[in-house]
C-alpha positions, 0 to 999 in steps of 0.5 A, a space after each residue: 500499499 505504501 508503495 501505491 501511495 507513493 504511486 499516487 503522490 508522484 502522479 500528483 506532483 507530475 501533474 502539477 508540474 505539468 499544468 505549472 510548465 503550460 502557464 509558464 511555456 505560455 508566458 515565455 511564448 509571449 515574452 518570445 513574441 516581445 523579444 522578437 518584436 524588440 529585436 526587429 525594432 533594434 535592427 531597424 534602429 542600427 540601420 537608421 543609426 548607420 545612415 545617419 553616421 554616413 551622412 556625418 562623416 560625409 558633412 565633415 568632408 565639407 568647408 568649415 562654415 557656420 551653416 555646414 557646422 549648424 547642419 552637421 550638429 542638427 544631424 549628430 542629434 538626430 543621430 544621437 536621438 536614434 541611438 538612445 531610442 536604440 539603447 532603450 529597446 537593448 534595455 527592454 529586451 535585456 529585461 526580458 532575458 533576465 525575466 526568462 533566466 529567473 524563470 528557468 532558474 526558479 523551474 531548475 530549482 524547483 525539479 531540484 527540490 522535488 528530486 531531493 524529496 524524491 531521493 529521501 522516499 527512495 531512501 527510506 524504502 530501500 532502508 526498510 528493505 534493507 533492514 528487513 531479515 531474510 526470514 522476515 522476507 520469505 515469511 512474507 511471501 507466500 511463494 517463491 515467485 512472490 520472494 523473487 518479485 520482491 528482490 526484482 523490485 529491490 533491484 528496481 528501486 536502486 536503479 530508480 534511486 541511481 537515476 534520479 541522483 544523476 538527474 539532481 546532478 545535471 539539474 544542478 549544472 543547469 542552475 550553474 549555468 543560468 545563474 552565470 547566465 543571469 549575471 552576465 545579463 545584469 552585467 549588459 544591462 548595467 552597461 546598457 544604462 551606463 551607455 544610456 546616460 552618456 548618450 543623454 549627455 551627450 545629446 544635451 552636449 550637441 543641443 547646448 553647442 548648437 545653441 551656444 553657436 547660434 547666439 555667439 556667432 548671430 547667424 553670421 558666417 564672419 562672426 563664426 570665422 572670427 570665433 575659429 580664429 579666437 579658438 586658435 589663439 587661445 590654444 596656441 597660448 595654453 601650448 607655449 604655457 604648457 611647454 614651459 610648465 614642462 620644461 620646469 617638472 623635468 628640471 625639477 623631477 616633479 612628477 606624479 606618475 611617470 612610465 617608460 617603455 621597455 626594450 627596444 620598440 618594434 619596427 613601425 607597422 606592427 600591428 600591437 593596438 586595435 582602433 578605438 573607435 568605429 566608423 571614425 575619419 581621421 580628422 589630424 595626423 601626427 606631427 607637423 600636419 597642415 594644421 599644426 604650422 610647426 615652429 609658428 608661435 602663432 600655430 594652434 600648439 605653439 609651433 609645436 607638432 600634433 602628439 596624437 591622432 584626431 578621429 571623430 565618430 559622432 558624440 556619444 560614440 563608444 572610446 574603447 581601450 586599444 589594448 588591455 592594460 591598467 588605467 594609471 592616470 585620468 583627470 580633467 583639465 582645460 586644455 584636454 577636457 576629461 582624458 584618462 591614461 592606460 598602461 599597457 605592459 604587454 605592448 612594451 609599457 606603452 602609454 595610450 591616452 584618450 582625451 576630449 572624452 564626454 565623461 569619466 564617471 566610471 573610470 578609476 585609477 588601477 582598474 584593469 580593461 580589456 582590449 576593445 573594452 569601453 572606456 568612455 565616449 566621445 565628446 567635445 570637452 577641453 580646447 576644441 571646436 567639435 567632438 571628437 577623440 584625441 588619441 596618443 601614444 607614448 614610450 616615456 609618460 609623465 603627468 604633473 600638476 598646474 600650480 594655478 589652477 591645480 589640474 592634472 596635465 601629462 607631457 604634450 609631444 616629447 616622449 609620444 609616437 605615432 599611433 598610426 605605426 602601430 595601429 592595425 
């Protein structure tokens, strides 16, 4: 009779589990439909964002006039709005995936609890049978046939126990996999929320830039060109002062951080680093460029060469670490805006610097980063006239404090190398 009760109880559990499974399947089906719809919207928004990026890239090739700059800023705003909508959809999709993972974990945990209960009941039955003496078993059975049937049932019980234990192990592995999947999805969600905050901030910057430009120039081309000249003059003064300060720092050894490359650098063309942006356009190269006007004190860098690469992919575009390494310095100053420096121990101890980023809120000195990891977003902080990323690469890098304003700076041209020589 006890055996019959166990079968009835097991059958009841199976029926209940069946109805739970049907209910969850219906919900999962609804979630699957939502995810399919969101995926379709994501693909449409990605196509729209790609088209806008192409339009912006084409416009950058045009002459730097007020009209072109306003049109470009308007398209940047449209692009950022599309990116924010895209990120919203990705957040919604990830939230559904997290819910699905949580449901899977609940289902698996229920199966584990059921199997544990089954194992307990099987152990009790097996223990009772093992504790019966051979004489008692023989007396309980009317004939040899019944006795043999009881032995066969005992062996079946043992086999069932082993099967349930095996299934329990499989369930536990599935549970661990789902928990790992849940953690990954939560990490994705945090990244998307951080990305969205940056995109919203970049949208605000682009809108403010457009409005400010219209106010300052009063819609007049001559006033815009005069403003550009003023920015260049301000840059030249900044870099002249910076060079004088650098000389005093070197003479006095007043370094905050100082990193020097190890060994002989590889030949030019060695593929050491990845590009920090996608869909970028190089707006200025390294060294004595046409814009730098080397040797002229009134040049934008006080007569010095350009110490890196300028590239633009649009406000709020993701900036990625060009190789794995450690963040050794970051800050914000009048010239470079928000900047961060990464030392690459596996790349000859070279240091890469990323400047004019929109924000640094989630970066800390000592953080380890992977190749391609997002470390910031393109912006126009510092002494610039438009959104872009400045990338420098150093074989000898140091930081120092500017006494006048207490801001943290890094050395300008001496110690730098051409990033193009090592980007792949």
